[in-house]
mmCIF file of the N, C-alpha and C atoms, coordinates in Angstrom:
data_MODEL
# 
_entry.id   MODEL 
# 
loop_
_atom_site.group_PDB 
_atom_site.id 
_atom_site.type_symbol 
_atom_site.label_atom_id 
_atom_site.label_alt_id 
_atom_site.label_comp_id 
_atom_site.label_asym_id 
_atom_site.label_entity_id 
_atom_site.label_seq_id 
_atom_site.pdbx_PDB_ins_code 
_atom_site.Cartn_x 
_atom_site.Cartn_y 
_atom_site.Cartn_z 
_atom_site.occupancy 
_atom_site.B_iso_or_equiv 
_atom_site.pdbx_formal_charge 
_atom_site.auth_seq_id 
_atom_site.auth_comp_id 
_atom_site.auth_asym_id 
_atom_site.auth_atom_id 
_atom_site.pdbx_PDB_model_num 
ATOM 1  N N  . UNK A 1 1  ? 2.701   -12.353 -4.268  1.00 0.00 ? 1  UNK A N  1 
ATOM 2  C CA . UNK A 1 1  ? 1.325   -11.994 -4.635  1.00 0.00 ? 1  UNK A CA 1 
ATOM 3  C C  . UNK A 1 1  ? 1.036   -10.540 -4.257  1.00 0.00 ? 1  UNK A C  1 
ATOM 4  N N  . UNK A 1 2  ? 1.434   -10.170 -3.045  1.00 0.00 ? 2  UNK A N  1 
ATOM 5  C CA . UNK A 1 2  ? 1.159   -8.804  -2.582  1.00 0.00 ? 2  UNK A CA 1 
ATOM 6  C C  . UNK A 1 2  ? 1.831   -7.781  -3.501  1.00 0.00 ? 2  UNK A C  1 
ATOM 7  N N  . UNK A 1 3  ? 3.029   -8.111  -3.969  1.00 0.00 ? 3  UNK A N  1 
ATOM 8  C CA . UNK A 1 3  ? 3.747   -7.178  -4.844  1.00 0.00 ? 3  UNK A CA 1 
ATOM 9  C C  . UNK A 1 3  ? 2.933   -6.850  -6.085  1.00 0.00 ? 3  UNK A C  1 
ATOM 10 N N  . UNK A 1 4  ? 2.338   -7.891  -6.695  1.00 0.00 ? 4  UNK A N  1 
ATOM 11 C CA . UNK A 1 4  ? 1.552   -7.653  -7.912  1.00 0.00 ? 4  UNK A CA 1 
ATOM 12 C C  . UNK A 1 4  ? 0.284   -6.874  -7.585  1.00 0.00 ? 4  UNK A C  1 
ATOM 13 N N  . UNK A 1 5  ? -0.340  -7.233  -6.482  1.00 0.00 ? 5  UNK A N  1 
ATOM 14 C CA . UNK A 1 5  ? -1.592  -6.558  -6.098  1.00 0.00 ? 5  UNK A CA 1 
ATOM 15 C C  . UNK A 1 5  ? -1.339  -5.075  -5.829  1.00 0.00 ? 5  UNK A C  1 
ATOM 16 N N  . UNK A 1 6  ? -0.216  -4.770  -5.209  1.00 0.00 ? 6  UNK A N  1 
ATOM 17 C CA . UNK A 1 6  ? 0.095   -3.373  -4.876  1.00 0.00 ? 6  UNK A CA 1 
ATOM 18 C C  . UNK A 1 6  ? -0.025  -2.498  -6.119  1.00 0.00 ? 6  UNK A C  1 
ATOM 19 N N  . UNK A 1 7  ? 0.493   -2.983  -7.248  1.00 0.00 ? 7  UNK A N  1 
ATOM 20 C CA . UNK A 1 7  ? 0.433   -2.201  -8.486  1.00 0.00 ? 7  UNK A CA 1 
ATOM 21 C C  . UNK A 1 7  ? -1.005  -1.937  -8.895  1.00 0.00 ? 7  UNK A C  1 
ATOM 22 N N  . UNK A 1 8  ? -1.852  -2.965  -8.784  1.00 0.00 ? 8  UNK A N  1 
ATOM 23 C CA . UNK A 1 8  ? -3.250  -2.795  -9.198  1.00 0.00 ? 8  UNK A CA 1 
ATOM 24 C C  . UNK A 1 8  ? -4.030  -1.985  -8.173  1.00 0.00 ? 8  UNK A C  1 
ATOM 25 N N  . UNK A 1 9  ? -3.666  -2.167  -6.912  1.00 0.00 ? 9  UNK A N  1 
ATOM 26 C CA . UNK A 1 9  ? -4.401  -1.464  -5.848  1.00 0.00 ? 9  UNK A CA 1 
ATOM 27 C C  . UNK A 1 9  ? -3.977  0.003   -5.789  1.00 0.00 ? 9  UNK A C  1 
ATOM 28 N N  . UNK A 1 10 ? -2.703  0.243   -6.050  1.00 0.00 ? 10 UNK A N  1 
ATOM 29 C CA . UNK A 1 10 ? -2.212  1.618   -5.938  1.00 0.00 ? 10 UNK A CA 1 
ATOM 30 C C  . UNK A 1 10 ? -2.890  2.539   -6.953  1.00 0.00 ? 10 UNK A C  1 
ATOM 31 N N  . UNK A 1 11 ? -3.126  2.046   -8.156  1.00 0.00 ? 11 UNK A N  1 
ATOM 32 C CA . UNK A 1 11 ? -3.755  2.886   -9.182  1.00 0.00 ? 11 UNK A CA 1 
ATOM 33 C C  . UNK A 1 11 ? -5.141  3.346   -8.736  1.00 0.00 ? 11 UNK A C  1 
ATOM 34 N N  . UNK A 1 12 ? -6.056  2.427   -8.452  1.00 0.00 ? 12 UNK A N  1 
ATOM 35 C CA . UNK A 1 12 ? -7.396  2.818   -7.999  1.00 0.00 ? 12 UNK A CA 1 
ATOM 36 C C  . UNK A 1 12 ? -7.341  3.594   -6.690  1.00 0.00 ? 12 UNK A C  1 
ATOM 37 N N  . UNK A 1 13 ? -6.370  3.284   -5.868  1.00 0.00 ? 13 UNK A N  1 
ATOM 38 C CA . UNK A 1 13 ? -6.274  3.973   -4.571  1.00 0.00 ? 13 UNK A CA 1 
ATOM 39 C C  . UNK A 1 13 ? -6.094  5.473   -4.793  1.00 0.00 ? 13 UNK A C  1 
ATOM 40 N N  . UNK A 1 14 ? -5.298  5.841   -5.811  1.00 0.00 ? 14 UNK A N  1 
ATOM 41 C CA . UNK A 1 14 ? -5.056  7.270   -6.091  1.00 0.00 ? 14 UNK A CA 1 
ATOM 42 C C  . UNK A 1 14 ? -6.328  7.889   -6.685  1.00 0.00 ? 14 UNK A C  1 
ATOM 43 N N  . UNK A 1 15 ? -7.087  7.095   -7.424  1.00 0.00 ? 15 UNK A N  1 
ATOM 44 C CA . UNK A 1 15 ? -8.310  7.613   -8.060  1.00 0.00 ? 15 UNK A CA 1 
ATOM 45 C C  . UNK A 1 15 ? -9.422  7.785   -7.019  1.00 0.00 ? 15 UNK A C  1 
ATOM 46 N N  . UNK A 1 16 ? -9.638  6.738   -6.227  1.00 0.00 ? 16 UNK A N  1 
ATOM 47 C CA . UNK A 1 16 ? -10.711 6.797   -5.228  1.00 0.00 ? 16 UNK A CA 1 
ATOM 48 C C  . UNK A 1 16 ? -10.259 7.548   -3.978  1.00 0.00 ? 16 UNK A C  1 
ATOM 49 N N  . UNK A 1 17 ? -8.944  7.545   -3.737  1.00 0.00 ? 17 UNK A N  1 
ATOM 50 C CA . UNK A 1 17 ? -8.427  8.226   -2.556  1.00 0.00 ? 17 UNK A CA 1 
ATOM 51 C C  . UNK A 1 17 ? -8.620  7.387   -1.303  1.00 0.00 ? 17 UNK A C  1 
ATOM 52 N N  . UNK A 1 18 ? -8.939  6.111   -1.483  1.00 0.00 ? 18 UNK A N  1 
ATOM 53 C CA . UNK A 1 18 ? -9.138  5.231   -0.330  1.00 0.00 ? 18 UNK A CA 1 
ATOM 54 C C  . UNK A 1 18 ? -8.508  3.878   -0.635  1.00 0.00 ? 18 UNK A C  1 
ATOM 55 N N  . UNK A 1 19 ? -8.099  3.144   0.392   1.00 0.00 ? 19 UNK A N  1 
ATOM 56 C CA . UNK A 1 19 ? -7.498  1.826   0.203   1.00 0.00 ? 19 UNK A CA 1 
ATOM 57 C C  . UNK A 1 19 ? -8.498  0.860   -0.412  1.00 0.00 ? 19 UNK A C  1 
ATOM 58 N N  . UNK A 1 20 ? -8.084  0.193   -1.490  1.00 0.00 ? 20 UNK A N  1 
ATOM 59 C CA . UNK A 1 20 ? -8.979  -0.760  -2.158  1.00 0.00 ? 20 UNK A CA 1 
ATOM 60 C C  . UNK A 1 20 ? -8.719  -2.172  -1.651  1.00 0.00 ? 20 UNK A C  1 
ATOM 61 N N  . UNK A 1 21 ? -9.772  -2.870  -1.292  1.00 0.00 ? 21 UNK A N  1 
ATOM 62 C CA . UNK A 1 21 ? -9.617  -4.241  -0.795  1.00 0.00 ? 21 UNK A CA 1 
ATOM 63 C C  . UNK A 1 21 ? -9.416  -5.206  -1.962  1.00 0.00 ? 21 UNK A C  1 
ATOM 64 N N  . UNK A 1 22 ? -8.754  -6.341  -1.730  1.00 0.00 ? 22 UNK A N  1 
ATOM 65 C CA . UNK A 1 22 ? -8.525  -7.347  -2.772  1.00 0.00 ? 22 UNK A CA 1 
ATOM 66 C C  . UNK A 1 22 ? -9.825  -7.729  -3.466  1.00 0.00 ? 22 UNK A C  1 
ATOM 67 N N  . UNK A 1 23 ? -10.922 -7.757  -2.733  1.00 0.00 ? 23 UNK A N  1 
ATOM 68 C CA . UNK A 1 23 ? -12.210 -8.140  -3.326  1.00 0.00 ? 23 UNK A CA 1 
ATOM 69 C C  . UNK A 1 23 ? -12.687 -7.078  -4.311  1.00 0.00 ? 23 UNK A C  1 
ATOM 70 N N  . UNK A 1 24 ? -12.261 -5.833  -4.094  1.00 0.00 ? 24 UNK A N  1 
ATOM 71 C CA . UNK A 1 24 ? -12.709 -4.746  -4.968  1.00 0.00 ? 24 UNK A CA 1 
ATOM 72 C C  . UNK A 1 24 ? -11.757 -4.541  -6.139  1.00 0.00 ? 24 UNK A C  1 
ATOM 73 N N  . UNK A 1 25 ? -10.609 -5.212  -6.081  1.00 0.00 ? 25 UNK A N  1 
ATOM 74 C CA . UNK A 1 25 ? -9.618  -5.046  -7.153  1.00 0.00 ? 25 UNK A CA 1 
ATOM 75 C C  . UNK A 1 25 ? -10.232 -5.414  -8.496  1.00 0.00 ? 25 UNK A C  1 
ATOM 76 N N  . UNK A 1 26 ? -10.959 -6.536  -8.546  1.00 0.00 ? 26 UNK A N  1 
ATOM 77 C CA . UNK A 1 26 ? -11.558 -6.971  -9.816  1.00 0.00 ? 26 UNK A CA 1 
ATOM 78 C C  . UNK A 1 26 ? -12.641 -5.993  -10.254 1.00 0.00 ? 26 UNK A C  1 
ATOM 79 N N  . UNK A 1 27 ? -13.222 -5.275  -9.304  1.00 0.00 ? 27 UNK A N  1 
ATOM 80 C CA . UNK A 1 27 ? -14.277 -4.308  -9.628  1.00 0.00 ? 27 UNK A CA 1 
ATOM 81 C C  . UNK A 1 27 ? -13.678 -3.051  -10.253 1.00 0.00 ? 27 UNK A C  1 
ATOM 82 N N  . UNK A 1 28 ? -12.493 -2.692  -9.791  1.00 0.00 ? 28 UNK A N  1 
ATOM 83 C CA . UNK A 1 28 ? -11.856 -1.469  -10.294 1.00 0.00 ? 28 UNK A CA 1 
ATOM 84 C C  . UNK A 1 28 ? -11.566 -1.595  -11.787 1.00 0.00 ? 28 UNK A C  1 
# 
């Protein structure tokens, strides 16, 4: 599960410049 999330979290993380929480993943 973490492997898949990393891909989704890494994209927004580069845009926002901050670590995105799993709860915010759907918001991104």
